[in-house]
Predicted model as a PDB file, atoms N, CA, C, CB and O in Angstrom, pLDDT in the B-factor column:
MODEL        1                                                                  
ATOM      1  N   MET A   1       1.686  -0.268  -0.165  1.00 76.00           N  
ATOM      2  CA  MET A   1       2.251  -1.268  -1.050  1.00 76.00           C  
ATOM      3  C   MET A   1       2.633  -2.509  -0.252  1.00 76.00           C  
ATOM      4  CB  MET A   1       3.470  -0.705  -1.799  1.00 76.00           C  
ATOM      5  O   MET A   1       2.433  -3.637  -0.702  1.00 76.00           O  
ATOM      6  N   GLU A   2       3.176  -2.289   0.918  1.00 78.00           N  
ATOM      7  CA  GLU A   2       3.579  -3.432   1.748  1.00 78.00           C  
ATOM      8  C   GLU A   2       2.378  -4.290   2.126  1.00 78.00           C  
ATOM      9  CB  GLU A   2       4.295  -2.949   3.016  1.00 78.00           C  
ATOM     10  O   GLU A   2       2.461  -5.518   2.090  1.00 78.00           O  
ATOM     11  N   LEU A   3       1.271  -3.663   2.487  1.00 84.00           N  
ATOM     12  CA  LEU A   3       0.075  -4.423   2.855  1.00 84.00           C  
ATOM     13  C   LEU A   3      -0.485  -5.192   1.669  1.00 84.00           C  
ATOM     14  CB  LEU A   3      -0.991  -3.492   3.417  1.00 84.00           C  
ATOM     15  O   LEU A   3      -0.976  -6.310   1.827  1.00 84.00           O  
ATOM     16  N   LEU A   4      -0.416  -4.601   0.486  1.00 78.00           N  
ATOM     17  CA  LEU A   4      -0.858  -5.322  -0.711  1.00 78.00           C  
ATOM     18  C   LEU A   4       0.005  -6.553  -0.949  1.00 78.00           C  
ATOM     19  CB  LEU A   4      -0.817  -4.403  -1.943  1.00 78.00           C  
ATOM     20  O   LEU A   4      -0.501  -7.613  -1.319  1.00 78.00           O  
ATOM     21  N   SER A   5       1.304  -6.410  -0.735  1.00 74.00           N  
ATOM     22  CA  SER A   5       2.199  -7.545  -0.952  1.00 74.00           C  
ATOM     23  C   SER A   5       1.954  -8.663   0.060  1.00 74.00           C  
ATOM     24  CB  SER A   5       3.651  -7.088  -0.878  1.00 74.00           C  
ATOM     25  O   SER A   5       2.347  -9.808  -0.162  1.00 74.00           O  
ATOM     26  N   GLN A   6       1.300  -8.321   1.174  1.00 84.00           N  
ATOM     27  CA  GLN A   6       0.974  -9.319   2.202  1.00 84.00           C  
ATOM     28  C   GLN A   6      -0.449  -9.861   2.032  1.00 84.00           C  
ATOM     29  CB  GLN A   6       1.135  -8.707   3.604  1.00 84.00           C  
ATOM     30  O   GLN A   6      -0.958 -10.552   2.914  1.00 84.00           O  
ATOM     31  N   ASP A   7      -1.083  -9.554   0.918  1.00 85.00           N  
ATOM     32  CA  ASP A   7      -2.433 -10.026   0.592  1.00 85.00           C  
ATOM     33  C   ASP A   7      -3.515  -9.519   1.533  1.00 85.00           C  
ATOM     34  CB  ASP A   7      -2.453 -11.515   0.595  1.00 85.00           C  
ATOM     35  O   ASP A   7      -4.499 -10.218   1.774  1.00 85.00           O  
ATOM     36  N   PHE A   8      -3.349  -8.312   2.071  1.00 91.00           N  
ATOM     37  CA  PHE A   8      -4.423  -7.695   2.834  1.00 91.00           C  
ATOM     38  C   PHE A   8      -5.504  -7.252   1.859  1.00 91.00           C  
ATOM     39  CB  PHE A   8      -3.901  -6.493   3.682  1.00 91.00           C  
ATOM     40  O   PHE A   8      -5.203  -6.879   0.725  1.00 91.00           O  
ATOM     41  N   SER A   9      -6.745  -7.290   2.284  1.00 91.00           N  
ATOM     42  CA  SER A   9      -7.840  -6.845   1.419  1.00 91.00           C  
ATOM     43  C   SER A   9      -7.845  -5.322   1.326  1.00 91.00           C  
ATOM     44  CB  SER A   9      -9.203  -7.359   1.947  1.00 91.00           C  
ATOM     45  O   SER A   9      -7.258  -4.635   2.162  1.00 91.00           O  
ATOM     46  N   TYR A  10      -8.515  -4.807   0.302  1.00 91.00           N  
ATOM     47  CA  TYR A  10      -8.640  -3.356   0.166  1.00 91.00           C  
ATOM     48  C   TYR A  10      -9.277  -2.755   1.421  1.00 91.00           C  
ATOM     49  CB  TYR A  10      -9.475  -2.998  -1.084  1.00 91.00           C  
ATOM     50  O   TYR A  10      -8.847  -1.702   1.892  1.00 91.00           O  
ATOM     51  N   SER A  11     -10.289  -3.413   1.958  1.00 93.00           N  
ATOM     52  CA  SER A  11     -10.957  -2.894   3.153  1.00 93.00           C  
ATOM     53  C   SER A  11      -9.993  -2.797   4.331  1.00 93.00           C  
ATOM     54  CB  SER A  11     -12.147  -3.783   3.524  1.00 93.00           C  
ATOM     55  O   SER A  11     -10.029  -1.825   5.086  1.00 93.00           O  
ATOM     56  N   GLN A  12      -9.136  -3.797   4.488  1.00 95.00           N  
ATOM     57  CA  GLN A  12      -8.166  -3.776   5.578  1.00 95.00           C  
ATOM     58  C   GLN A  12      -7.134  -2.670   5.373  1.00 95.00           C  
ATOM     59  CB  GLN A  12      -7.469  -5.135   5.697  1.00 95.00           C  
ATOM     60  O   GLN A  12      -6.739  -1.996   6.325  1.00 95.00           O  
ATOM     61  N   ILE A  13      -6.703  -2.488   4.137  1.00 93.00           N  
ATOM     62  CA  ILE A  13      -5.717  -1.448   3.845  1.00 93.00           C  
ATOM     63  C   ILE A  13      -6.327  -0.071   4.061  1.00 93.00           C  
ATOM     64  CB  ILE A  13      -5.192  -1.581   2.402  1.00 93.00           C  
ATOM     65  O   ILE A  13      -5.681   0.811   4.628  1.00 93.00           O  
ATOM     66  N   VAL A  14      -7.562   0.123   3.617  1.00 95.00           N  
ATOM     67  CA  VAL A  14      -8.257   1.394   3.811  1.00 95.00           C  
ATOM     68  C   VAL A  14      -8.379   1.703   5.299  1.00 95.00           C  
ATOM     69  CB  VAL A  14      -9.654   1.360   3.152  1.00 95.00           C  
ATOM     70  O   VAL A  14      -8.122   2.832   5.719  1.00 95.00           O  
ATOM     71  N   SER A  15      -8.762   0.729   6.086  1.00 96.00           N  
ATOM     72  CA  SER A  15      -8.880   0.933   7.535  1.00 96.00           C  
ATOM     73  C   SER A  15      -7.537   1.333   8.134  1.00 96.00           C  
ATOM     74  CB  SER A  15      -9.407  -0.342   8.220  1.00 96.00           C  
ATOM     75  O   SER A  15      -7.468   2.243   8.960  1.00 96.00           O  
ATOM     76  N   ASP A  16      -6.474   0.657   7.722  1.00 95.00           N  
ATOM     77  CA  ASP A  16      -5.138   0.960   8.241  1.00 95.00           C  
ATOM     78  C   ASP A  16      -4.706   2.384   7.882  1.00 95.00           C  
ATOM     79  CB  ASP A  16      -4.119  -0.047   7.698  1.00 95.00           C  
ATOM     80  O   ASP A  16      -4.206   3.117   8.735  1.00 95.00           O  
ATOM     81  N   LEU A  17      -4.900   2.769   6.626  1.00 94.00           N  
ATOM     82  CA  LEU A  17      -4.529   4.122   6.200  1.00 94.00           C  
ATOM     83  C   LEU A  17      -5.296   5.175   6.991  1.00 94.00           C  
ATOM     84  CB  LEU A  17      -4.789   4.303   4.699  1.00 94.00           C  
ATOM     85  O   LEU A  17      -4.712   6.161   7.442  1.00 94.00           O  
ATOM     86  N   ASN A  18      -6.596   4.973   7.161  1.00 97.00           N  
ATOM     87  CA  ASN A  18      -7.411   5.946   7.889  1.00 97.00           C  
ATOM     88  C   ASN A  18      -7.072   5.976   9.375  1.00 97.00           C  
ATOM     89  CB  ASN A  18      -8.886   5.632   7.707  1.00 97.00           C  
ATOM     90  O   ASN A  18      -7.066   7.048   9.981  1.00 97.00           O  
ATOM     91  N   GLU A  19      -6.789   4.817   9.973  1.00 97.00           N  
ATOM     92  CA  GLU A  19      -6.412   4.788  11.389  1.00 97.00           C  
ATOM     93  C   GLU A  19      -5.101   5.524  11.629  1.00 97.00           C  
ATOM     94  CB  GLU A  19      -6.296   3.346  11.880  1.00 97.00           C  
ATOM     95  O   GLU A  19      -4.897   6.106  12.694  1.00 97.00           O  
ATOM     96  N   LYS A  20      -4.217   5.496  10.642  1.00 96.00           N  
ATOM     97  CA  LYS A  20      -2.935   6.202  10.763  1.00 96.00           C  
ATOM     98  C   LYS A  20      -3.063   7.686  10.454  1.00 96.00           C  
ATOM     99  CB  LYS A  20      -1.904   5.577   9.837  1.00 96.00           C  
ATOM    100  O   LYS A  20      -2.091   8.433  10.558  1.00 96.00           O  
ATOM    101  N   GLY A  21      -4.266   8.114  10.073  1.00 96.00           N  
ATOM    102  CA  GLY A  21      -4.496   9.532   9.781  1.00 96.00           C  
ATOM    103  C   GLY A  21      -4.019   9.960   8.408  1.00 96.00           C  
ATOM    104  O   GLY A  21      -3.922  11.157   8.138  1.00 96.00           O  
ATOM    105  N   LEU A  22      -3.721   9.015   7.537  1.00 95.00           N  
ATOM    106  CA  LEU A  22      -3.278   9.351   6.185  1.00 95.00           C  
ATOM    107  C   LEU A  22      -4.484   9.675   5.325  1.00 95.00           C  
ATOM    108  CB  LEU A  22      -2.462   8.194   5.563  1.00 95.00           C  
ATOM    109  O   LEU A  22      -5.543   9.066   5.473  1.00 95.00           O  
ATOM    110  N   ARG A  23      -4.325  10.634   4.428  1.00 96.00           N  
ATOM    111  CA  ARG A  23      -5.425  11.078   3.582  1.00 96.00           C  
ATOM    112  C   ARG A  23      -5.004  11.034   2.116  1.00 96.00           C  
ATOM    113  CB  ARG A  23      -5.876  12.500   3.974  1.00 96.00           C  
ATOM    114  O   ARG A  23      -3.820  10.966   1.788  1.00 96.00           O  
ATOM    115  N   THR A  24      -6.008  11.074   1.250  1.00 93.00           N  
ATOM    116  CA  THR A  24      -5.756  11.114  -0.184  1.00 93.00           C  
ATOM    117  C   THR A  24      -5.216  12.490  -0.557  1.00 93.00           C  
ATOM    118  CB  THR A  24      -7.046  10.789  -0.988  1.00 93.00           C  
ATOM    119  O   THR A  24      -5.092  13.369   0.296  1.00 93.00           O  
ATOM    120  N   ARG A  25      -4.896  12.669  -1.835  1.00 91.00           N  
ATOM    121  CA  ARG A  25      -4.398  13.968  -2.305  1.00 91.00           C  
ATOM    122  C   ARG A  25      -5.418  15.084  -2.103  1.00 91.00           C  
ATOM    123  CB  ARG A  25      -4.021  13.883  -3.776  1.00 91.00           C  
ATOM    124  O   ARG A  25      -5.047  16.250  -1.971  1.00 91.00           O  
ATOM    125  N   THR A  26      -6.683  14.733  -2.081  1.00 94.00           N  
ATOM    126  CA  THR A  26      -7.733  15.744  -1.873  1.00 94.00           C  
ATOM    127  C   THR A  26      -8.066  15.910  -0.392  1.00 94.00           C  
ATOM    128  CB  THR A  26      -9.002  15.362  -2.651  1.00 94.00           C  
ATOM    129  O   THR A  26      -9.050  16.559  -0.040  1.00 94.00           O  
ATOM    130  N   ASN A  27      -7.252  15.329   0.459  1.00 96.00           N  
ATOM    131  CA  ASN A  27      -7.417  15.398   1.914  1.00 96.00           C  
ATOM    132  C   ASN A  27      -8.687  14.700   2.394  1.00 96.00           C  
ATOM    133  CB  ASN A  27      -7.436  16.845   2.362  1.00 96.00           C  
ATOM    134  O   ASN A  27      -9.244  15.057   3.433  1.00 96.00           O  
ATOM    135  N   SER A  28      -9.136  13.714   1.641  1.00 96.00           N  
ATOM    136  CA  SER A  28     -10.304  12.919   2.018  1.00 96.00           C  
ATOM    137  C   SER A  28      -9.843  11.628   2.677  1.00 96.00           C  
ATOM    138  CB  SER A  28     -11.194  12.615   0.784  1.00 96.00           C  
ATOM    139  O   SER A  28      -8.722  11.179   2.436  1.00 96.00           O  
ATOM    140  N   PRO A  29     -10.685  11.029   3.498  1.00 97.00           N  
ATOM    141  CA  PRO A  29     -10.349   9.701   4.016  1.00 97.00           C  
ATOM    142  C   PRO A  29     -10.279   8.705   2.860  1.00 97.00           C  
ATOM    143  CB  PRO A  29     -11.390   9.237   5.074  1.00 97.00           C  
ATOM    144  O   PRO A  29     -10.919   8.889   1.825  1.00 97.00           O  
ATOM    145  N   TRP A  30      -9.506   7.670   3.051  1.00 96.00           N  
ATOM    146  CA  TRP A  30      -9.385   6.630   2.035  1.00 96.00           C  
ATOM    147  C   TRP A  30     -10.656   5.793   1.973  1.00 96.00           C  
ATOM    148  CB  TRP A  30      -8.172   5.733   2.320  1.00 96.00           C  
ATOM    149  O   TRP A  30     -11.320   5.575   2.987  1.00 96.00           O  
ATOM    150  N   ASP A  31     -10.984   5.332   0.777  1.00 96.00           N  
ATOM    151  CA  ASP A  31     -12.022   4.335   0.595  1.00 96.00           C  
ATOM    152  C   ASP A  31     -11.512   3.345  -0.452  1.00 96.00           C  
ATOM    153  CB  ASP A  31     -13.389   4.992   0.161  1.00 96.00           C  
ATOM    154  O   ASP A  31     -10.458   3.556  -1.052  1.00 96.00           O  
ATOM    155  N   ARG A  32     -12.263   2.265  -0.667  1.00 94.00           N  
ATOM    156  CA  ARG A  32     -11.786   1.220  -1.580  1.00 94.00           C  
ATOM    157  C   ARG A  32     -11.618   1.735  -3.009  1.00 94.00           C  
ATOM    158  CB  ARG A  32     -12.749   0.040  -1.572  1.00 94.00           C  
ATOM    159  O   ARG A  32     -10.709   1.305  -3.720  1.00 94.00           O  
ATOM    160  N   VAL A  33     -12.487   2.651  -3.429  1.00 94.00           N  
ATOM    161  CA  VAL A  33     -12.397   3.188  -4.789  1.00 94.00           C  
ATOM    162  C   VAL A  33     -11.127   4.015  -4.953  1.00 94.00           C  
ATOM    163  CB  VAL A  33     -13.637   4.044  -5.118  1.00 94.00           C  
ATOM    164  O   VAL A  33     -10.425   3.871  -5.954  1.00 94.00           O  
ATOM    165  N   SER A  34     -10.821   4.875  -3.990  1.00 93.00           N  
ATOM    166  CA  SER A  34      -9.604   5.693  -4.105  1.00 93.00           C  
ATOM    167  C   SER A  34      -8.347   4.821  -4.070  1.00 93.00           C  
ATOM    168  CB  SER A  34      -9.551   6.736  -2.971  1.00 93.00           C  
ATOM    169  O   SER A  34      -7.369   5.126  -4.752  1.00 93.00           O  
ATOM    170  N   LEU A  35      -8.363   3.755  -3.293  1.00 91.00           N  
ATOM    171  CA  LEU A  35      -7.232   2.831  -3.274  1.00 91.00           C  
ATOM    172  C   LEU A  35      -7.112   2.116  -4.615  1.00 91.00           C  
ATOM    173  CB  LEU A  35      -7.385   1.808  -2.130  1.00 91.00           C  
ATOM    174  O   LEU A  35      -6.010   1.965  -5.142  1.00 91.00           O  
ATOM    175  N   HIS A  36      -8.232   1.679  -5.164  1.00 90.00           N  
ATOM    176  CA  HIS A  36      -8.222   1.002  -6.461  1.00 90.00           C  
ATOM    177  C   HIS A  36      -7.686   1.920  -7.566  1.00 90.00           C  
ATOM    178  CB  HIS A  36      -9.635   0.519  -6.818  1.00 90.00           C  
ATOM    179  O   HIS A  36      -6.930   1.477  -8.430  1.00 90.00           O  
ATOM    180  N   LYS A  37      -8.075   3.188  -7.536  1.00 90.00           N  
ATOM    181  CA  LYS A  37      -7.604   4.148  -8.533  1.00 90.00           C  
ATOM    182  C   LYS A  37      -6.095   4.394  -8.430  1.00 90.00           C  
ATOM    183  CB  LYS A  37      -8.352   5.464  -8.378  1.00 90.00           C  
ATOM    184  O   LYS A  37      -5.465   4.788  -9.411  1.00 90.00           O  
ATOM    185  N   MET A  38      -5.528   4.167  -7.271  1.00 86.00           N  
ATOM    186  CA  MET A  38      -4.092   4.375  -7.073  1.00 86.00           C  
ATOM    187  C   MET A  38      -3.262   3.166  -7.534  1.00 86.00           C  
ATOM    188  CB  MET A  38      -3.807   4.667  -5.600  1.00 86.00           C  
ATOM    189  O   MET A  38      -2.044   3.273  -7.672  1.00 86.00           O  
ATOM    190  N   MET A  39      -3.899   2.043  -7.766  1.00 84.00           N  
ATOM    191  CA  MET A  39      -3.174   0.817  -8.123  1.00 84.00           C  
ATOM    192  C   MET A  39      -2.227   0.972  -9.312  1.00 84.00           C  
ATOM    193  CB  MET A  39      -4.155  -0.270  -8.425  1.00 84.00           C  
ATOM    194  O   MET A  39      -1.094   0.498  -9.221  1.00 84.00           O  
ATOM    195  N   PRO A  40      -2.616   1.603 -10.416  1.00 82.00           N  
ATOM    196  CA  PRO A  40      -1.654   1.734 -11.515  1.00 82.00           C  
ATOM    197  C   PRO A  40      -0.367   2.445 -11.110  1.00 82.00           C  
ATOM    198  CB  PRO A  40      -2.289   2.474 -12.660  1.00 82.00           C  
ATOM    199  O   PRO A  40       0.714   2.078 -11.570  1.00 82.00           O  
ATOM    200  N   ARG A  41      -0.472   3.453 -10.258  1.00 80.00           N  
ATOM    201  CA  ARG A  41       0.735   4.154  -9.789  1.00 80.00           C  
ATOM    202  C   ARG A  41       1.572   3.260  -8.890  1.00 80.00           C  
ATOM    203  CB  ARG A  41       0.357   5.439  -9.039  1.00 80.00           C  
ATOM    204  O   ARG A  41       2.800   3.285  -8.959  1.00 80.00           O  
ATOM    205  N   LEU A  42       0.916   2.470  -8.047  1.00 75.00           N  
ATOM    206  CA  LEU A  42       1.663   1.553  -7.184  1.00 75.00           C  
ATOM    207  C   LEU A  42       2.402   0.507  -8.004  1.00 75.00           C  
ATOM    208  CB  LEU A  42       0.723   0.868  -6.190  1.00 75.00           C  
ATOM    209  O   LEU A  42       3.543   0.158  -7.698  1.00 75.00           O  
ATOM    210  N   ILE A  43       1.756   0.016  -9.034  1.00 75.00           N  
ATOM    211  CA  ILE A  43       2.398  -0.972  -9.896  1.00 75.00           C  
ATOM    212  C   ILE A  43       3.609  -0.355 -10.593  1.00 75.00           C  
ATOM    213  CB  ILE A  43       1.395  -1.519 -10.937  1.00 75.00           C  
ATOM    214  O   ILE A  43       4.635  -1.013 -10.772  1.00 75.00           O  
ATOM    215  N   GLU A  44       3.483   0.902 -10.982  1.00 80.00           N  
ATOM    216  CA  GLU A  44       4.581   1.587 -11.665  1.00 80.00           C  
ATOM    217  C   GLU A  44       5.774   1.834 -10.743  1.00 80.00           C  
ATOM    218  CB  GLU A  44       4.093   2.907 -12.235  1.00 80.00           C  
ATOM    219  O   GLU A  44       6.916   1.620 -11.148  1.00 80.00           O  
ATOM    220  N   VAL A  45       5.526   2.282  -9.509  1.00 76.00           N  
ATOM    221  CA  VAL A  45       6.634   2.629  -8.615  1.00 76.00           C  
ATOM    222  C   VAL A  45       7.056   1.477  -7.705  1.00 76.00           C  
ATOM    223  CB  VAL A  45       6.252   3.818  -7.770  1.00 76.00           C  
ATOM    224  O   VAL A  45       8.095   1.552  -7.049  1.00 76.00           O  
ATOM    225  N   GLY A  46       6.257   0.417  -7.663  1.00 71.00           N  
ATOM    226  CA  GLY A  46       6.564  -0.710  -6.782  1.00 71.00           C  
ATOM    227  C   GLY A  46       7.974  -1.252  -6.903  1.00 71.00           C  
ATOM    228  O   GLY A  46       8.646  -1.433  -5.888  1.00 71.00           O  
ATOM    229  N   PRO A  47       8.446  -1.519  -8.123  1.00 70.00           N  
ATOM    230  CA  PRO A  47       9.812  -2.050  -8.248  1.00 70.00           C  
ATOM    231  C   PRO A  47      10.879  -1.126  -7.666  1.00 70.00           C  
ATOM    232  CB  PRO A  47      10.123  -2.309  -9.700  1.00 70.00           C  
ATOM    233  O   PRO A  47      11.893  -1.594  -7.149  1.00 70.00           O  
ATOM    234  N   ARG A  48      10.653   0.185  -7.749  1.00 72.00           N  
ATOM    235  CA  ARG A  48      11.633   1.121  -7.166  1.00 72.00           C  
ATOM    236  C   ARG A  48      11.509   1.156  -5.650  1.00 72.00           C  
ATOM    237  CB  ARG A  48      11.442   2.542  -7.743  1.00 72.00           C  
ATOM    238  O   ARG A  48      12.510   1.280  -4.944  1.00 72.00           O  
ATOM    239  N   LEU A  49      10.277   1.047  -5.146  1.00 69.00           N  
ATOM    240  CA  LEU A  49      10.073   1.060  -3.694  1.00 69.00           C  
ATOM    241  C   LEU A  49      10.692  -0.160  -3.024  1.00 69.00           C  
ATOM    242  CB  LEU A  49       8.586   1.123  -3.373  1.00 69.00           C  
ATOM    243  O   LEU A  49      11.244  -0.076  -1.927  1.00 69.00           O  
ATOM    244  N   PHE A  50      10.588  -1.286  -3.705  1.00 68.00           N  
ATOM    245  CA  PHE A  50      11.039  -2.539  -3.111  1.00 68.00           C  
ATOM    246  C   PHE A  50      12.273  -3.090  -3.807  1.00 68.00           C  
ATOM    247  CB  PHE A  50       9.929  -3.562  -3.154  1.00 68.00           C  
ATOM    248  O   PHE A  50      12.404  -4.299  -3.995  1.00 68.00           O  
ATOM    249  N   ALA A  51      13.163  -2.205  -4.181  1.00 70.00           N  
ATOM    250  CA  ALA A  51      14.388  -2.635  -4.862  1.00 70.00           C  
ATOM    251  C   ALA A  51      15.438  -3.083  -3.845  1.00 70.00           C  
ATOM    252  CB  ALA A  51      14.949  -1.494  -5.741  1.00 70.00           C  
ATOM    253  O   ALA A  51      15.548  -2.529  -2.751  1.00 70.00           O  
ATOM    254  N   GLY A  52      16.194  -4.086  -4.231  1.00 64.00           N  
ATOM    255  CA  GLY A  52      17.380  -4.483  -3.491  1.00 64.00           C  
ATOM    256  C   GLY A  52      17.142  -5.000  -2.094  1.00 64.00           C  
ATOM    257  O   GLY A  52      16.255  -5.820  -1.857  1.00 64.00           O  
ATOM    258  N   ASP A  53      17.950  -4.508  -1.171  1.00 65.00           N  
ATOM    259  CA  ASP A  53      17.987  -5.015   0.198  1.00 65.00           C  
ATOM    260  C   ASP A  53      16.677  -4.809   0.947  1.00 65.00           C  
ATOM    261  CB  ASP A  53      19.102  -4.353   0.952  1.00 65.00           C  
ATOM    262  O   ASP A  53      16.293  -5.647   1.763  1.00 65.00           O  
ATOM    263  N   LYS A  54      15.986  -3.701   0.678  1.00 61.00           N  
ATOM    264  CA  LYS A  54      14.724  -3.449   1.384  1.00 61.00           C  
ATOM    265  C   LYS A  54      13.715  -4.552   1.057  1.00 61.00           C  
ATOM    266  CB  LYS A  54      14.147  -2.055   1.002  1.00 61.00           C  
ATOM    267  O   LYS A  54      13.052  -5.065   1.959  1.00 61.00           O  
ATOM    268  N   TRP A  55      13.593  -4.918  -0.202  1.00 57.00           N  
ATOM    269  CA  TRP A  55      12.666  -5.969  -0.607  1.00 57.00           C  
ATOM    270  C   TRP A  55      13.055  -7.291   0.025  1.00 57.00           C  
ATOM    271  CB  TRP A  55      12.628  -6.102  -2.130  1.00 57.00           C  
ATOM    272  O   TRP A  55      12.194  -8.028   0.506  1.00 57.00           O  
ATOM    273  N   LYS A  56      14.339  -7.599   0.030  1.00 61.00           N  
ATOM    274  CA  LYS A  56      14.806  -8.854   0.628  1.00 61.00           C  
ATOM    275  C   LYS A  56      14.475  -8.909   2.109  1.00 61.00           C  
ATOM    276  CB  LYS A  56      16.313  -9.020   0.424  1.00 61.00           C  
ATOM    277  O   LYS A  56      14.074  -9.959   2.612  1.00 61.00           O  
ATOM    278  N   SER A  57      14.638  -7.789   2.821  1.00 65.00           N  
ATOM    279  CA  SER A  57      14.328  -7.785   4.249  1.00 65.00           C  
ATOM    280  C   SER A  57      12.825  -7.969   4.494  1.00 65.00           C  
ATOM    281  CB  SER A  57      14.811  -6.477   4.892  1.00 65.00           C  
ATOM    282  O   SER A  57      12.434  -8.625   5.459  1.00 65.00           O  
ATOM    283  N   LEU A  58      11.983  -7.395   3.627  1.00 59.00           N  
ATOM    284  CA  LEU A  58      10.543  -7.579   3.762  1.00 59.00           C  
ATOM    285  C   LEU A  58      10.143  -9.023   3.495  1.00 59.00           C  
ATOM    286  CB  LEU A  58       9.800  -6.647   2.814  1.00 59.00           C  
ATOM    287  O   LEU A  58       9.302  -9.576   4.203  1.00 59.00           O  
ATOM    288  N   GLN A  59      10.732  -9.630   2.489  1.00 56.00           N  
ATOM    289  CA  GLN A  59      10.429 -11.026   2.186  1.00 56.00           C  
ATOM    290  C   GLN A  59      10.798 -11.925   3.347  1.00 56.00           C  
ATOM    291  CB  GLN A  59      11.161 -11.472   0.927  1.00 56.00           C  
ATOM    292  O   GLN A  59      10.041 -12.832   3.694  1.00 56.00           O  
ATOM    293  N   THR A  60      11.930 -11.692   3.942  1.00 60.00           N  
ATOM    294  CA  THR A  60      12.388 -12.490   5.071  1.00 60.00           C  
ATOM    295  C   THR A  60      11.492 -12.296   6.279  1.00 60.00           C  
ATOM    296  CB  THR A  60      13.821 -12.136   5.424  1.00 60.00           C  
ATOM    297  O   THR A  60      11.163 -13.258   6.973  1.00 60.00           O  
ATOM    298  N   ARG A  61      11.096 -11.062   6.535  1.00 56.00           N  
ATOM    299  CA  ARG A  61      10.288 -10.722   7.693  1.00 56.00           C  
ATOM    300  C   ARG A  61       8.897 -11.329   7.616  1.00 56.00           C  
ATOM    301  CB  ARG A  61      10.186  -9.226   7.831  1.00 56.00           C  
ATOM    302  O   ARG A  61       8.315 -11.646   8.654  1.00 56.00           O  
ATOM    303  N   HIS A  62       8.345 -11.502   6.418  1.00 51.00           N  
ATOM    304  CA  HIS A  62       6.961 -11.964   6.270  1.00 51.00           C  
ATOM    305  C   HIS A  62       6.844 -13.445   5.972  1.00 51.00           C  
ATOM    306  CB  HIS A  62       6.286 -11.195   5.183  1.00 51.00           C  
ATOM    307  O   HIS A  62       5.756 -13.912   5.633  1.00 51.00           O  
ATOM    308  N   LYS A  63       7.899 -14.181   6.084  1.00 51.00           N  
ATOM    309  CA  LYS A  63       7.827 -15.633   5.854  1.00 51.00           C  
ATOM    310  C   LYS A  63       7.450 -16.365   7.108  1.00 51.00           C  
ATOM    311  CB  LYS A  63       9.150 -16.166   5.333  1.00 51.00           C  
ATOM    312  O   LYS A  63       7.343 -17.592   7.099  1.00 51.00           O  
TER     313      LYS A  63                                                      
ENDMDL                                                                          
END                                                                             
């Protein structure tokens, strides 16, 4: 979610997730399609993830 908020492309986010060893729910490497399919969930939980002070600190850090 943080990388999306920084306008990274799907390809860049997929590369980052895979380099960190993170996998999808099916234990597959990430690809652009699996990231795209996750977008509705990210939109739903985003406000809770970036609520309050955490969001403010991210905004300040990325300016």
